[in-house]
N, C-alpha and C positions, 0 to 999 in steps of 0.2 A: 492510414495512407498519408505520406508526406505531402508537403506543399507542392513539390514538383509533380506528384501523381495527380493531385487535384487540378493543377493547371493543364495536364495532359488530357484529363477527362473533359474539362470545360472546353478546351480547344476542339476536341473531337465533337462535342455536343454542338458547339456553335458552327462548326464546319458542316455538320449534318443539317442544321437549320438553314444555313446559307445555301446549301445545295438544294434543299427542298424548295426554298423560295425561288431559286433560279429556275428550277423545273416548272414551278407553278406559273411564274411570270412568262416564261417562254411559251407555255401552253396557252396563256391568255392572249398572247399576241397572235396566235394562229386560230383563235375562235372565229367562227363565221358571225359577223355582226348582224346578219339577217337583213330583211328588206328595210328601206328607209321608213322612218316614222311619220314624215310629213310630206305633203305635196301641195303645190299651188299652181293653178292653171288660169291664164288670162286669155279670154276668147273675144274675137271681134269679127264682124262680118256685115253682110247686107241682108235686109229683110224684105220680103214681098208678102202681100196678103191676097189670097184668092177668095176669101169670104170674110165678111164682117157685118152680120145682120143684127139689127138692134130694134127693140121696142121698149119704151118706158112710159107708163107701167106696162108690164108684160101682157095684161089682159085687155087693157083699153087703149094703149098707145098705138101709134101708127108704126107698122113694121117697115123699115127701109134699110138700104145698103149703105152703111157708113163709109165703106171704101169707095163709093161713087163720089164722095166729097173729098176724102183725103188722098185718093189715088191708090194704086196697087203697090207702089214702091218703085225703086228700092229706097229703104230707110236705113240709117246706120244703127247697129245693134252691138251689144257687148255683154259679157258676164264674167264674174270672178268666182272660182271654186277653190276651196281650201279643204284639205283632207288630213285627218289625224288617225294614225293606226296605234291605239293604246295597247294592243296585244295581238299576237298572231291570229289571223283570220277575222279580226274585228276592226271595223273602220267607222269613223264618224265624218260626215261631209257637210260642209256649209256652202250655200250658193246664194249669190246676189245677182239678179238678172232683170235689169230695167228695160222696158220696151215703151216707146212712144211713137205714134204716127200722127201727122197733122197735115192739113191742107184746106183748100177752098174750092167750092163747087156750087152747083145749083140743085135744088130738089125738083123732082118731076111732078110732085103733088104736095099739097099742104100736109105738114107733119105735126102731129100732137106728140110732144116729147117733154116728159118731166114737168107737166103742168103748163107748158107754154106752147103757142102755135107758131110754126115757122112757115112762111109763105113759099109757094112754088115759084121758081124762076128767079129768085133773089139770091145774090151772092151770100153764101153761108160758110162760115169758118167752123171747122170740126177738129177735135182733139180726141185721140184714143190713147189711153195710158194703161199699161198692164205690167206693174212691177211685181216681181216675185222674190220671196226670201224663203230659203228652205234649209232644213236640217235633216240629214238622213243617217240612220244607222243601218249598216249592212254587214253581212256575214259571208265569208268566203267558204262556200259549201263544196266546191269542186276545184281541184288544182291538178292539172296534168302537165305534160312536157310542153304542149302548145296552147292549151285552153285553160281559162279560168272563168268561173261563174260565181256571181255574188247575188244575194237577195236581201231585201230588208224593207223598212218603212220610212216614209218621208213625211215630215210635218211641213206643210206648204202654207205660207201666209201670203195672200194676194192683196195688192193695193191697186184697185182699178178705178178708172175715171173715164166717162164719156161726156163731152161738152160740145154744145152747139151755140153759135152766135150769129145773129143777123143784125141789121141796123135797128137798134132800139129793143132787141129781144135777145135774151140769153138764158140758157138753162143747162144744168149738169146733173149727172147721176154718178155718185161715188160709192164705192163698196170696199170694205176691208174685212177679211175673214180668214179663218183657219180651216184647212182641208187636209185630211189624212190621205196619203197616196201610197200605193204599192210601188216598190222599186226593184229593178233587175238590171244587172250589168254583166256583160261578157267581154272577153278579150281573147283574140287568137293571134299568137305570135308565129307567123309563118316564115320568118327569116330572123337572123340575129338582130338586125337593126330596124325591123318593120313589124308592126302589128295593126290589127283592125279591132276597134272597140265599139260595142253597142251599149247605150245607156238610156234607161227609160224610167219615168215616173208616170203613173196612170191610175185612174179610178173612174168608176161609172156608177150612177144611181138613177132613180126615176126622175130626180130633179135636174140632172145634167151630167156632164163628164169633163175630164181633164186629162190631156196627154201631152207630155213633153219628152220627145225621143230624139236621139242623135246617133248617127252612124259616121264614124270618123276613122281615118287612117292616121297612124303615128310613125314618124321617122326619128330614130334616136340620133341626136346630134352629138351627144357625149354621154358620160356616165350618169349625169343627173339632169339632162335636158332633152325634151322631145318636142318636135314640131308636129302639130296636128292640123288636119284639114278634113272638111266633110260637110254633111247636111244635117240640119236640125229642123224638126217640125213641132209646132205647138197647135193643138186643136182642142176645142171644147167650148163649153158655155153652160147656160142655165135657162130653164123655161119654167117660170112661176108667175104668180100674180104681180109681183114687184118688178120683175125685169125679164125680158127675153133678149138673149145675146148669144150668138154662136160665131166663133172666129176660127179661121184656119190660116196659120202663118208658116212661112217657109224661110229658112235661113241658109245662106252659104257662108261658112265660117272657117277661120284659121285660128290657131292658138299656139301658145308656148306653155309647156308644163315643166316645172322644176320639182325635183324630189331631194329631200335632205333628212 
């Protein structure tokens, strides 16, 4: 075959390659990119407490209502959540949720707390802190046209503090620990731009229990932004020789959620 024949074959081959690449590239531009891989949600609101009972030590300390000193609220509250979707149906979520209430009041009776005695009728400063840090793995086990359900496990690290102070007397009880929790989350999209979401971490044992649950509505403001609003409750505590504490908190919250 002469030189012109080789040139014709090469031109035909390169033409086929170019045509194939063009088809492949056009096909790539029409592929569905799938759901966003990341999400960040910033939540803020007001907190009230309907119960905050304490005794330190749990077996010999005086049991009293800490919220009688701090008041029932409202107190400012917030949290940050970050979500990573490494593969379809698999999600990893991180949460930072600090909580602190404080105030001043008087005790109805003398209180033995953490090795100190606090007199009745004297002005007493109180601080309650319950910061939580969480990492959750969850799996999308049901996905329909309107409903989605996920389940998983949460590693919950608590950083808790209770502090009392009177003139010349102060005492505190702090506790940091890791607790495994069960996780469930559901979402119902009842309209194009609206959905309702349930999210809960919970566990119970003979030594105590922990529940953090939220029911929120979401309004889609754009392709990647949602406005959320709703109710969150945190309930639980521990009953052992070291400490007795049971708390029930209520939050009215709003949030912004971005996906990318």
